[in-house]
Structures are given as C-alpha cells and as structure tokens.
Wavefront OBJ file of the C-alpha trace (Angstrom):
o trace
v -15.262 -11.305 13.907
v -15.981 -10.705 17.560
v -17.293 -7.158 17.152
v -21.010 -6.587 17.018
v -21.885 -6.076 13.389
v -25.242 -4.393 13.750
v -25.018 -1.833 10.972
v -23.948 -1.630 7.360
v -20.835 0.457 8.042
v -19.517 -2.054 10.586
v -20.097 -4.928 8.158
v -18.254 -3.100 5.360
v -15.370 -2.300 7.697
v -15.119 -5.931 8.829
v -15.366 -7.189 5.247
v -12.500 -4.957 4.165
v -10.220 -6.130 6.977
v -7.630 -8.566 5.656
v -8.133 -12.146 6.795
v -11.544 -11.456 8.324
v -14.824 -13.094 7.396
v -18.313 -12.178 8.568
v -21.174 -14.357 9.746
v -23.667 -14.611 6.867
v -26.607 -13.927 9.183
v -25.147 -10.467 9.850
v -25.055 -9.498 6.164
v -28.299 -11.190 5.102
v -30.560 -8.192 5.737
v -28.101 -5.836 3.990
v -27.283 -7.971 0.935
v -29.029 -5.663 -1.570
v -27.238 -2.616 -0.210
v -23.948 -4.508 -0.095
v -24.433 -5.624 -3.684
v -24.978 -2.050 -4.880
v -22.044 -0.740 -2.829
v -19.553 -3.412 -3.925
v -20.688 -3.546 -7.560
v -19.922 0.175 -7.790
v -16.675 -0.106 -5.801
v -15.282 -3.105 -7.688
v -16.546 -2.144 -11.167
v -17.309 -5.846 -11.621
v -19.595 -8.433 -10.070
v -19.042 -9.065 -6.348
v -18.682 -12.643 -5.165
v -19.810 -13.973 -1.811
v -16.744 -16.007 -0.866
v -17.834 -18.642 1.651
v -14.879 -19.337 3.927
v -16.478 -21.692 6.437
v -19.721 -23.573 6.203
v -21.259 -25.313 9.196
v -24.745 -26.670 9.857
v -25.841 -23.497 11.619
v -23.481 -20.858 10.239
v -21.519 -19.630 7.247
v -18.650 -17.165 7.332
v -18.323 -15.043 4.212
v -16.383 -12.228 2.590
v -17.431 -10.115 -0.388
v -14.680 -9.933 -3.007
v -14.436 -8.790 -6.642
v -15.026 -11.566 -9.170
v -11.835 -10.709 -11.047
v -9.771 -11.147 -7.851
v -11.504 -14.232 -6.451
v -8.451 -16.511 -6.710
v -6.223 -13.921 -5.024
v -8.786 -13.473 -2.236
v -8.887 -17.227 -1.622
v -5.078 -17.390 -1.518
v -5.025 -14.428 0.862
v -7.592 -16.088 3.137
v -5.662 -19.380 3.122
v -2.401 -17.469 3.646
v -0.650 -18.957 0.602
v 0.880 -17.427 -2.534
v -0.851 -19.878 -4.853
v -2.767 -23.150 -4.753
v -0.954 -26.271 -5.917
v -3.598 -28.424 -7.585
v -1.398 -31.296 -8.782
v -0.956 -33.846 -6.012
v 2.218 -35.113 -7.716
v 4.034 -31.839 -7.049
v 6.436 -31.777 -4.110
v 4.780 -28.926 -2.186
v 1.211 -30.212 -2.614
v -0.800 -29.729 0.584
v -4.000 -31.760 0.709
v -5.591 -29.635 3.456
v -5.018 -26.362 1.589
v -6.296 -27.852 -1.659
v -9.348 -29.252 0.143
v -10.138 -25.834 1.663
v -9.716 -24.243 -1.779
v -12.160 -26.719 -3.323
v -14.673 -26.202 -0.503
v -14.522 -22.414 -0.887
v -15.011 -22.708 -4.656
v -17.969 -25.048 -4.246
v -19.803 -22.943 -1.651
v -19.112 -19.438 -2.989
v -21.756 -17.671 -5.087
v -22.134 -14.526 -7.111
v -23.733 -11.990 -4.767
v -26.425 -11.109 -7.323
v -27.593 -14.737 -7.329
v -28.660 -14.646 -3.680
v -30.605 -11.378 -3.707
l 1 2 3 4 5 6 7 8 9 10 11 12 13 14 15 16 17 18 19 20 21 22 23 24 25 26 27 28 29 30 31 32 33 34 35 36 37 38 39 40 41 42 43 44 45 46 47 48 49 50 51 52 53 54 55 56 57 58 59 60 61 62 63 64 65 66 67 68 69 70 71 72 73 74 75 76 77 78 79 80 81 82 83 84 85 86 87 88 89 90 91 92 93 94 95 96 97 98 99 100 101 102 103 104 105 106 107 108 109 110 111 112
C-alpha cells in the first residue's frame, strides 16, 4: 500500500481493501488495538495472514480464522487451491504461495 499508514483508522481501511496487504511494521504498534477491534468484528479469532515475507519486511492482512482459506484464495486471485499435482489444472506457483502463506501466518493473539 503506497499510502502513509500512520494511524489506526488508515491501517483498518487498508486492511479492509480487497487485495491489499499492509507492511507489518505499520501495524506492530497497534496490534493490541487491532486484535480487540477485529476479534469483536469477526466474532472469532483474527489471523495475521502473511502474504509476503522478505528479510527486511512482511506484508500482512488481518482476516477471520473461519474465512482464512477464502482470504488466501482471494489474495491469490483463484477460486480454490488445487493441492494434487496430478490434477490437470495444478499450478505449482499458486500452490507454493499457498503453502508459504500457511506456514508464515499466525493467530493474531499469539503475537501480542
């Protein structure tokens, strides 16, 4: 996200924009407030979906735990993830991104 995310409202707005992730450093100081806000909004545990992970940066999105798979599919711009490499439409890059997101994502409460 190219906008300056210097306050909680801007971070929430960016997080709720489809296909947008936020630099983790921008949400780090607000993670307790974000946890309270999203736990109440989602009525379930929020997950910190880690879209991209580099040496110096992580891009994240806060999603409801009961819609994690749908959020990953939405981010990868696919209807569903084909996990069986023997299927005709199997895409190794999409499956690899899916696995990376699953590995790096955490429950938001676990990083408070």
